N, C-alpha and C positions, 0 to 999 in steps of 0.2 A: 642549441637548435636541433630539433629532431626532425627526421624525415620519415614519412609514412610511405611504404611501398604498396602500390595498388596491385591487386591480383591481375595476372596476365590473362588477357582475353583470348578465348579459344576461337580460332577462325571458324566462321559459320555459325557462331553462337548467337542466340537471340538476345534481346534486351534483358539485362539483369542476370544473364548466364555467363559466368566466368569460370576459369579453371586455373588453379595454381600449377606451377612447374612440377612439384612432386606428384600431383594427381595425374598430370599428363604423362609422366614417366611410368606410373603404375598402369595406365591404359596401354602404353606401348609395350610394357612387359606382358600384359595379358594377351596382346595381339599375336604374340609368338606362340603358335600352336605346337602341340606334340608332333603332329603329322608333318608340320613344316620343318621342325628340327630333324626328324628322321629323314625327310627328303634331302635336306642339306647334307647330312652325313653320308647318305647314299651317293650323292653327286661327288663329294670329296673322295670317297673310296674308289669309285669307278674311274675317276678322272686322273688318278695317280697310276702311272704305268707300273710301278713296283708292286702295287696291290695285285694286279692281274698276273704279273710275272711270278710272284711268290705263291699265289694260289695254284697256278698251273704247275709250278715246280713241285709243290707238295703232291699233287695228283701224279705227276710224272715219277717222282721218287717211289710212290706206292706201286705203280705199274711196273717200273723198270726192275726194282729189287724183287718184287713178287715173281716176275717172269724169270729172272735169273735164278732165284732160289728154286723155282719149280723145275727149270731146265736142268739144274744140277741134281735135284732130287730124283728126277725121272731118268737120269743118265744121258740126256740129250747133249749135255756138255760133259766133256771128260774131266773127271776129278779123281783124286787119290782114293783108293779103296775104302779108307776109313773116314771119308769126308761126310758121309750121310749117317743119320741115326738109324735105329732098328726098323723104323717104318718107312724109310726111304727119304725122309726130309732132313735137312741139315739140323743137326743137334737132336733129332728125334722128337721134334715138337708136334708132329702130326701134320697131315696135309693142309689143314686150315692155318696153323701157325706158320708153316713153310711159305705159303703164298702171301701171307701178311707180314713178311719179314721187313718190308719197308717202313712199318710203323715204328721201328727202332730209330730211324733217322728223321722221318717226316715231322715229328713234333718240333724239332729245331727249326725247320723251315716255316711251318705254319705259326710257330710262336713268334718269329720275327715279324710276320704280318700283323699279329695282334699288338706287338710293341709299337710298330711304326704307325699304327692307326692314330695314336695320340702323340708320340714323341716327335713325329715329323712336323706337327703344328708348333710344338715348343721350339724346335730347331729353327723354323722359319719365322717365328713370331706371330703367325696367323692365329694362334690361340687367343691373343688379346682381342682380335676382332670377333672371334667366336663368342667369347664370354661377354663382350659388349652387347651383342645382339641377343644373347640369352643370359640375362643377369642372374637367373637362378642357378646356373651352372650344372646342377644335377641332371636336368633334362638332356644336356649334351652327352654326359657319360651314359645315361640310359639309352639314348639314340644310337650311340656307338655300339653298345652291347647288342641292341636289336639288329642293327645293320650287319655287324660282324657275324652274328649267329645265322641270320637269314642268308648270308652269302656263303659262309664256310660250310655249314652243316649239309646243305644239299649237294655241294660239290664233293665233299668227303664221302657222303653216302654213295654217290655214283662211282667215285674212284675206288672205294673199297669193294663194292659189288663187282665192278669191272675187273678189278685185280683178282678177286676170288675166282670168277668164272674163267678168266684167261689162264690163271695158274692151274686150275683143275684140268683144263684142256691139255696143258703142257705135261702135267703129271700123268694124265691118262695116255699120252703119246708114248710113254715109256712103260716100265713095269712097276711103277710106284703106286701105292694106294692113293685113292682119291676120296673126296668128301662131297656130299650133296648138301645143298643149302637147307634142306629140310631135316638133316641129321640133328640129333639132340645137341644143343649148345652152339651150333654153327652159326645160325642167323644172329644169335645174341653176340657172338664174338665179332662178326663182320660189322654189324651196326654199332656195337660197342666201341669198335676201333674208330669209326667215324665220330661218335660222340666224344671219345677221348681226345681226338685231334681238335675238335671244336672247343673243348674245354681248355686245352693248352693255349689256343689262340686267345680265349677270354682271359686266361691267367696272364698272358703276355700283355694284354691291354691294361689289366690291373697294375702290373709291375711298372709299365710305362707311365701310368698316371701317377703312381707313388714316387717314382725316381726321376721322372721328367728327362731322362737321358737314354738314348738308344743303346749306347754301349753298356751302361750300368744295368739297364733292364734286361738286355739279352744275357749278360753275364749272370745275373741273378737267376734267370730262367734256366740256363744251362746247369748251374750249380744245383738247383732244386730238382730238376727233372732227370739229369744225367749223372752228375757227379756224386751227390749225396747217397743214392742207393748203392753205388759201388764202394765209396769211401767209408760208408757207415760201419762196415764190418771192421775197419781198422781204427776208426775214431771213437766208436762207442764201446762202453764196457760190454762184455759178453752177456751179462744179465739183462741188458737193455735192448740188445739187438733184435730179439724175436718180437718184442712189443712195439718197438719204434720203427724199424725198417719197413714192416708191412703197411704202415700208415703213410709212407711217403707217396707222392702223387703217382709216379709211374708204377710202383708196386701195387698200390691200391687199384689202379686201372687194370693191371694184369689179371685181376680176379674176374672181371667181366669181359675182358677181351680174349680170354683163353677158353677153349672148348672144355678141357678137362680141369677139374679142381686141383690146384697146386697144393701139395702138402704144406701146412703151416700158413697158407695165405688166407685172406679174408674171404667170406662168401661173396658171390656176385652182387647180392644186394648190399651187403656191408661195404664192399669195395666201392660200389657206385656212390653210396652216401658219403664215404670218406673223401673220394675224389671231388664230389660236388662241393664239399666243405672247403677244399683247397681252392676252388674257383670262386665261390660265393663270398667267403670271408675276406680275401684280398680285394674283391670288388667293393665290398662295404667299406673297408679301410680307405680305398681309393676315393670313394664318394665323400667320406669325411674330410680327407686331405684336400680334395678339390674345392670343397665348400669353404674351408677355413683358411687356406693359404692364399697369398697374393699370387696373381698370375705372373 
């Protein structure tokens, strides 16, 4: 005996108009707009206290370290006679590099924000609800990229500009050289630092999507941004070091976050392209993994 399943009637449909369940599911999927997904991700980001805390902590690191470095470079804080470089800044990196000293630590803080943007959902299990409401999955990752960039980039631009101007005031209070925002390469270095920190946040998002674990993703980020540039000189053959080390994320970024061209480094344009590849390629891999893996 065979049973024939009748099509499921759609509420409100007229005579002769029916809709099967798969068709209804497709209509529901189409009802999820890109703007709606972005709005949802924005609500998630702003409603989590750690997001605001991490973002403000990154700006605070930039300001605090920049002010301390400028105070040391100007002599406002007592230091050993050989603590400063020949131009008055620690290590002799110039007045712009001096006040942007916080960019050495800030990537770790902002990178954690990028990681938590996705791994917090895996940890709590809310990622299942997210993917249920957005069956295509890729719009979720795209919305996270849009929201994270829209939040981090403006804050980092304001933070780096504020750090620069505050640092120059402190340098000028002593007898140390100062820099103006209009000097050659200075604006590029300041805004480039903001772009670099935003890129690290997106890299953290990509690693979090790929590894689905906060600890694993943060460890991978630390290794990639902080450890490999230092350990590469010991781990790589001497013949490889010059060609490989300059293409690591932080070294590539140094070419467009520095005022002066570092000998042996990439050009500002070349460094920007290499660093962009370090961000875009992991995001593409994350998109493929998100689409193919079970949640």
